[in-house]
PASE-189038 format. One record per residue (C-alpha): z negated, y negated, x negated; residue in three letters. Coordinates in pm, 1 decimal. Example, Ala and Ser with C-alpha at 12.3 -4.5 7.8 and 13.67 -1.06 7.14 Angstrom:
# residues 2
+----------+----------+----------+------+
:       zz :       yy :       xx : resn :
+----------+----------+----------+------+
:   -780.0 :    450.0 :  -1230.0 :  ALA :
:   -714.0 :    106.0 :  -1367.0 :  SER :
+----------+----------+----------+------+
# end
This chain:
# residues 235
+----------+----------+----------+------+
:       zz :       yy :       xx : resn :
+----------+----------+----------+------+
:  -2802.6 :  -5160.1 :  -4636.0 :  UNK :
:  -2433.2 :  -5240.7 :  -4553.8 :  UNK :
:  -2469.7 :  -5230.6 :  -4190.0 :  UNK :
:  -2108.6 :  -5252.9 :  -4075.8 :  UNK :
:  -2164.8 :  -5350.7 :  -3727.0 :  UNK :
:  -1969.3 :  -5625.1 :  -3577.4 :  UNK :
:  -2269.4 :  -5743.9 :  -3425.7 :  UNK :
:  -2445.9 :  -5984.5 :  -3656.0 :  UNK :
:  -2803.9 :  -5864.8 :  -3535.3 :  UNK :
:  -2742.6 :  -5545.1 :  -3645.3 :  UNK :
:  -2556.4 :  -5622.8 :  -3979.7 :  UNK :
:  -2748.2 :  -5511.1 :  -4302.2 :  UNK :
:  -2882.4 :  -5690.6 :  -4607.4 :  UNK :
:  -2544.2 :  -5701.0 :  -4767.8 :  UNK :
:  -2331.2 :  -5882.9 :  -4478.3 :  UNK :
:  -2610.5 :  -6125.1 :  -4413.2 :  UNK :
:  -2619.5 :  -6219.7 :  -4791.0 :  UNK :
:  -2247.8 :  -6277.8 :  -4786.5 :  UNK :
:  -2292.6 :  -6479.1 :  -4479.6 :  UNK :
:  -2574.9 :  -6711.2 :  -4628.4 :  UNK :
:  -2387.2 :  -6721.9 :  -4973.7 :  UNK :
:  -2086.5 :  -6865.9 :  -4816.7 :  UNK :
:  -2275.1 :  -7128.1 :  -4582.8 :  UNK :
:  -2444.3 :  -7239.1 :  -4910.3 :  UNK :
:  -2109.1 :  -7262.6 :  -5081.8 :  UNK :
:  -1965.7 :  -7477.6 :  -4790.5 :  UNK :
:  -2246.5 :  -7730.3 :  -4894.1 :  UNK :
:  -2131.6 :  -7774.3 :  -5240.5 :  UNK :
:  -1786.5 :  -7974.3 :  -5189.0 :  UNK :
:  -1821.9 :  -8126.1 :  -5578.4 :  UNK :
:  -1816.7 :  -7763.4 :  -5710.9 :  UNK :
:  -1561.4 :  -7528.2 :  -5782.7 :  UNK :
:  -1718.3 :  -7162.9 :  -5688.9 :  UNK :
:  -1513.8 :  -6822.7 :  -5708.8 :  UNK :
:  -1634.9 :  -6528.3 :  -5541.9 :  UNK :
:  -1556.7 :  -6159.7 :  -5677.2 :  UNK :
:  -1682.4 :  -5855.6 :  -5557.9 :  UNK :
:  -1703.9 :  -5500.7 :  -5682.7 :  UNK :
:  -1839.7 :  -5125.1 :  -5525.9 :  UNK :
:  -1903.9 :  -4859.9 :  -5684.4 :  UNK :
:  -2067.5 :  -4512.8 :  -5594.0 :  UNK :
:  -2207.4 :  -4259.3 :  -5848.7 :  UNK :
:  -2130.5 :  -3902.0 :  -5693.4 :  UNK :
:  -2235.9 :  -3615.6 :  -5889.0 :  UNK :
:  -2273.2 :  -3809.9 :  -6218.1 :  UNK :
:  -1911.4 :  -3946.5 :  -6143.1 :  UNK :
:  -1844.0 :  -4315.6 :  -6133.8 :  UNK :
:  -1600.8 :  -4385.0 :  -5805.4 :  UNK :
:  -1459.2 :  -4714.0 :  -5743.1 :  UNK :
:  -1492.3 :  -4745.4 :  -5387.5 :  UNK :
:  -1249.8 :  -5053.9 :  -5357.3 :  UNK :
:   -992.7 :  -4845.4 :  -5549.0 :  UNK :
:  -1083.0 :  -4462.0 :  -5501.9 :  UNK :
:   -734.9 :  -4338.0 :  -5548.5 :  UNK :
:   -631.9 :  -3953.1 :  -5483.8 :  UNK :
:   -544.7 :  -3667.8 :  -5674.2 :  UNK :
:   -299.6 :  -3401.5 :  -5566.6 :  UNK :
:   -594.9 :  -3245.0 :  -5373.3 :  UNK :
:   -686.6 :  -3557.7 :  -5176.7 :  UNK :
:  -1009.2 :  -3607.8 :  -5358.8 :  UNK :
:  -1131.1 :  -3917.1 :  -5497.8 :  UNK :
:  -1058.3 :  -4030.3 :  -5852.0 :  UNK :
:  -1358.7 :  -4071.9 :  -6068.4 :  UNK :
:  -1362.8 :  -4332.6 :  -6346.7 :  UNK :
:  -1612.0 :  -4264.1 :  -6636.1 :  UNK :
:  -1617.7 :  -4546.6 :  -6899.1 :  UNK :
:  -1938.9 :  -4761.8 :  -6883.6 :  UNK :
:  -1891.9 :  -5025.5 :  -7111.1 :  UNK :
:  -2057.0 :  -5369.0 :  -7172.6 :  UNK :
:  -1840.7 :  -5717.4 :  -7187.9 :  UNK :
:  -1876.6 :  -6008.8 :  -7410.5 :  UNK :
:  -2183.9 :  -6155.5 :  -7247.0 :  UNK :
:  -2354.9 :  -5799.5 :  -7283.8 :  UNK :
:  -2316.5 :  -5724.5 :  -6915.5 :  UNK :
:  -2263.2 :  -5365.9 :  -6843.6 :  UNK :
:  -1965.5 :  -5273.3 :  -6615.4 :  UNK :
:  -1731.2 :  -5000.7 :  -6553.4 :  UNK :
:  -1367.1 :  -5005.6 :  -6735.8 :  UNK :
:  -1082.1 :  -5126.8 :  -6516.8 :  UNK :
:  -1321.9 :  -5167.8 :  -6186.6 :  UNK :
:  -1139.6 :  -5351.5 :  -5908.2 :  UNK :
:  -1319.9 :  -5677.2 :  -5865.7 :  UNK :
:  -1129.0 :  -5882.1 :  -5577.0 :  UNK :
:  -1194.5 :  -6229.0 :  -5526.2 :  UNK :
:  -1262.4 :  -6338.3 :  -5197.4 :  UNK :
:  -1240.0 :  -6701.0 :  -5056.9 :  UNK :
:  -1450.1 :  -6684.8 :  -4717.3 :  UNK :
:  -1680.8 :  -6461.2 :  -4508.8 :  UNK :
:  -1409.6 :  -6283.0 :  -4325.3 :  UNK :
:  -1235.9 :  -6182.9 :  -4638.4 :  UNK :
:  -1562.6 :  -6079.3 :  -4781.5 :  UNK :
:  -1649.0 :  -5854.8 :  -4515.7 :  UNK :
:  -1298.6 :  -5720.1 :  -4476.1 :  UNK :
:  -1361.3 :  -5581.5 :  -4831.1 :  UNK :
:  -1691.4 :  -5456.6 :  -4784.4 :  UNK :
:  -1610.5 :  -5253.5 :  -4476.7 :  UNK :
:  -1325.1 :  -5123.4 :  -4647.3 :  UNK :
:  -1541.2 :  -4991.7 :  -4925.6 :  UNK :
:  -1770.7 :  -4841.8 :  -4684.4 :  UNK :
:  -1484.0 :  -4618.1 :  -4522.9 :  UNK :
:  -1462.0 :  -4441.5 :  -4900.6 :  UNK :
:  -1838.3 :  -4379.2 :  -4935.7 :  UNK :
:  -1944.4 :  -3987.2 :  -4975.6 :  UNK :
:  -2182.0 :  -3879.2 :  -4674.5 :  UNK :
:  -2285.5 :  -3548.6 :  -4515.2 :  UNK :
:  -2499.8 :  -3411.0 :  -4228.8 :  UNK :
:  -2811.4 :  -3201.7 :  -4309.1 :  UNK :
:  -3138.3 :  -3110.4 :  -4133.0 :  UNK :
:  -3333.7 :  -3470.2 :  -4155.0 :  UNK :
:  -3018.5 :  -3692.7 :  -4167.0 :  UNK :
:  -2694.9 :  -3647.2 :  -3991.8 :  UNK :
:  -2518.1 :  -3939.1 :  -4196.0 :  UNK :
:  -2701.5 :  -3877.9 :  -4521.4 :  UNK :
:  -2569.2 :  -4068.8 :  -4823.5 :  UNK :
:  -2430.1 :  -3820.9 :  -5073.4 :  UNK :
:  -2442.4 :  -4097.8 :  -5366.0 :  UNK :
:  -2592.9 :  -4400.9 :  -5524.1 :  UNK :
:  -2370.1 :  -4715.4 :  -5453.3 :  UNK :
:  -2394.8 :  -5039.6 :  -5605.1 :  UNK :
:  -2223.9 :  -5357.0 :  -5447.2 :  UNK :
:  -2218.9 :  -5637.4 :  -5694.7 :  UNK :
:  -2120.0 :  -6031.1 :  -5607.0 :  UNK :
:  -2011.7 :  -6225.6 :  -5904.5 :  UNK :
:  -2036.2 :  -6607.7 :  -5897.4 :  UNK :
:  -1853.9 :  -6838.6 :  -6103.2 :  UNK :
:  -1960.6 :  -7190.3 :  -6065.5 :  UNK :
:  -1795.7 :  -7524.4 :  -6206.2 :  UNK :
:  -1842.4 :  -7875.8 :  -6143.9 :  UNK :
:  -1535.7 :  -8044.4 :  -6046.1 :  UNK :
:  -1633.8 :  -8369.4 :  -6198.8 :  UNK :
:  -1727.7 :  -8188.4 :  -6543.0 :  UNK :
:  -1406.5 :  -8196.3 :  -6760.8 :  UNK :
:  -1555.0 :  -7966.0 :  -7046.7 :  UNK :
:  -1489.4 :  -7692.9 :  -6808.3 :  UNK :
:  -1845.2 :  -7549.5 :  -6855.9 :  UNK :
:  -1885.8 :  -7252.7 :  -6599.9 :  UNK :
:  -2194.3 :  -7083.7 :  -6497.0 :  UNK :
:  -2175.4 :  -6703.4 :  -6389.8 :  UNK :
:  -2444.9 :  -6503.2 :  -6172.1 :  UNK :
:  -2431.4 :  -6159.2 :  -6070.8 :  UNK :
:  -2609.7 :  -6002.0 :  -5776.6 :  UNK :
:  -2627.1 :  -5636.5 :  -5749.1 :  UNK :
:  -2724.0 :  -5451.1 :  -5417.4 :  UNK :
:  -2842.1 :  -5085.7 :  -5493.9 :  UNK :
:  -2842.5 :  -4839.2 :  -5240.2 :  UNK :
:  -2995.9 :  -4542.4 :  -5382.5 :  UNK :
:  -2954.9 :  -4183.3 :  -5219.0 :  UNK :
:  -3274.3 :  -4062.9 :  -5103.7 :  UNK :
:  -3479.4 :  -3796.0 :  -5266.3 :  UNK :
:  -3431.7 :  -3465.4 :  -5086.3 :  UNK :
:  -3680.5 :  -3183.3 :  -5039.3 :  UNK :
:  -3410.9 :  -2896.8 :  -5042.2 :  UNK :
:  -3633.0 :  -2659.8 :  -4815.6 :  UNK :
:  -3655.2 :  -2937.2 :  -4551.8 :  UNK :
:  -3280.5 :  -3022.6 :  -4558.2 :  UNK :
:  -3174.4 :  -2663.5 :  -4558.0 :  UNK :
:  -2884.3 :  -2753.7 :  -4782.5 :  UNK :
:  -2646.4 :  -2496.3 :  -4910.6 :  UNK :
:  -2349.2 :  -2504.4 :  -5109.2 :  UNK :
:  -2186.0 :  -2831.1 :  -5203.3 :  UNK :
:  -2471.5 :  -3009.0 :  -5004.2 :  UNK :
:  -2718.0 :  -2845.3 :  -5230.8 :  UNK :
:  -2537.1 :  -2919.4 :  -5563.1 :  UNK :
:  -2518.6 :  -3286.7 :  -5466.3 :  UNK :
:  -2912.3 :  -3296.5 :  -5376.1 :  UNK :
:  -2964.7 :  -3152.5 :  -5672.5 :  UNK :
:  -2761.1 :  -3435.7 :  -5858.5 :  UNK :
:  -2936.4 :  -3698.3 :  -5657.0 :  UNK :
:  -3294.0 :  -3547.2 :  -5701.7 :  UNK :
:  -3219.0 :  -3545.8 :  -6101.7 :  UNK :
:  -3091.6 :  -3890.7 :  -6108.7 :  UNK :
:  -3384.5 :  -4044.8 :  -5946.7 :  UNK :
:  -3599.0 :  -3870.3 :  -6155.6 :  UNK :
:  -3417.4 :  -4015.9 :  -6479.1 :  UNK :
:  -3464.8 :  -4380.3 :  -6321.8 :  UNK :
:  -3835.7 :  -4296.1 :  -6255.3 :  UNK :
:  -3859.7 :  -4198.8 :  -6636.7 :  UNK :
:  -3655.3 :  -4502.9 :  -6761.3 :  UNK :
:  -3862.3 :  -4723.9 :  -6573.3 :  UNK :
:  -4190.8 :  -4578.8 :  -6711.1 :  UNK :
:  -4057.1 :  -4616.0 :  -7061.2 :  UNK :
:  -3998.0 :  -4992.0 :  -7008.5 :  UNK :
:  -4365.3 :  -5011.4 :  -6902.3 :  UNK :
:  -4474.1 :  -4870.2 :  -7226.0 :  UNK :
:  -4483.8 :  -5177.5 :  -7473.8 :  UNK :
:  -4531.4 :  -4932.8 :  -7757.0 :  UNK :
:  -4203.3 :  -4730.8 :  -7652.1 :  UNK :
:  -3894.1 :  -4821.3 :  -7900.7 :  UNK :
:  -3625.2 :  -4612.7 :  -7726.2 :  UNK :
:  -3537.7 :  -4673.9 :  -7346.7 :  UNK :
:  -3329.3 :  -4380.7 :  -7241.3 :  UNK :
:  -3081.5 :  -4590.3 :  -7036.2 :  UNK :
:  -2799.2 :  -4335.9 :  -7110.9 :  UNK :
:  -2942.8 :  -4014.6 :  -6971.8 :  UNK :
:  -2746.4 :  -4098.3 :  -6662.8 :  UNK :
:  -2494.2 :  -4290.5 :  -6502.0 :  UNK :
:  -2725.8 :  -4471.7 :  -6270.0 :  UNK :
:  -2992.0 :  -4592.9 :  -6530.2 :  UNK :
:  -2694.7 :  -4667.8 :  -6762.5 :  UNK :
:  -2519.5 :  -4895.8 :  -6517.7 :  UNK :
:  -2836.9 :  -5051.9 :  -6416.3 :  UNK :
:  -2963.6 :  -5122.5 :  -6754.9 :  UNK :
:  -2945.6 :  -5524.8 :  -6706.1 :  UNK :
:  -3113.5 :  -5482.9 :  -6389.5 :  UNK :
:  -3406.8 :  -5285.2 :  -6500.9 :  UNK :
:  -3436.7 :  -5396.0 :  -6858.5 :  UNK :
:  -3566.4 :  -5728.6 :  -6773.0 :  UNK :
:  -3260.1 :  -5971.7 :  -6792.2 :  UNK :
:  -3252.1 :  -5977.2 :  -6396.2 :  UNK :
:  -3520.3 :  -6044.2 :  -6141.9 :  UNK :
:  -3540.1 :  -5711.9 :  -5920.7 :  UNK :
:  -3674.8 :  -5677.5 :  -5579.4 :  UNK :
:  -3718.5 :  -5315.6 :  -5424.6 :  UNK :
:  -3680.2 :  -5202.2 :  -5072.9 :  UNK :
:  -3815.0 :  -4884.0 :  -4927.7 :  UNK :
:  -3662.6 :  -4724.6 :  -4590.2 :  UNK :
:  -3953.0 :  -4521.9 :  -4443.4 :  UNK :
:  -4002.4 :  -4326.0 :  -4104.7 :  UNK :
:  -4321.0 :  -4393.4 :  -3911.2 :  UNK :
:  -4341.2 :  -4048.3 :  -3778.6 :  UNK :
:  -4600.7 :  -3789.7 :  -3883.5 :  UNK :
:  -4358.2 :  -3514.4 :  -3950.6 :  UNK :
:  -4193.8 :  -3739.8 :  -4232.5 :  UNK :
:  -4500.4 :  -3820.6 :  -4405.4 :  UNK :
:  -4410.7 :  -3625.9 :  -4692.2 :  UNK :
:  -4084.4 :  -3795.8 :  -4768.3 :  UNK :
:  -4261.2 :  -4140.2 :  -4673.7 :  UNK :
:  -4520.4 :  -4095.3 :  -4950.1 :  UNK :
:  -4248.4 :  -3990.1 :  -5227.4 :  UNK :
:  -4069.9 :  -4303.9 :  -5116.7 :  UNK :
:  -4350.4 :  -4504.6 :  -5154.5 :  UNK :
:  -4454.0 :  -4363.3 :  -5480.1 :  UNK :
:  -4094.0 :  -4452.4 :  -5651.7 :  UNK :
:  -4135.4 :  -4810.3 :  -5599.1 :  UNK :
:  -4515.2 :  -4841.9 :  -5669.5 :  UNK :
+----------+----------+----------+------+
# end
């Protein structure tokens, strides 16, 4: 999704979105537009701020746990780093820095498999320069990169990678259960808090935002089982 290649044709959804965003901002000289970014990783049910991963004595990433709702009932993480960026170059530098902190590993199906879900967020605050009332319109775009569900027997995972696969599959199951609950008009309780992923995405999947799902699939026969599973998850 991030496609961190320096060659524009190889870039992913996020760099292209940032490029289009700043192109549109350049067309708005009568508005003051502030752009902030955040980037988190949900790894083994731990939330890690990729813009401020920190480290302990062992050199591992420092996890942040507390998910909160702000004054506008928007879900966020307490103390989350949200650097302001003024142009595309700044935004890409911040994005690429976060990419370096992501958790990846190799298994039989993918030599650089993501071991966590990541959520990259663009925050926009827009104010008319001519408006003396100080009215600000705020928007938020979430780019969610879900770690792929894994058949353990095919990935041949063991040890820590097997543990990670179990967390990934469990959180994807919880996400599916939450979406199914939302589609049931008679359901009173929606189980957002059964996982960090569904809790953080409460606003995105709960009807306040528009949501678009994109499935990455293989076109090779040997991956038909994984392809069917991916398509079933976004049906």
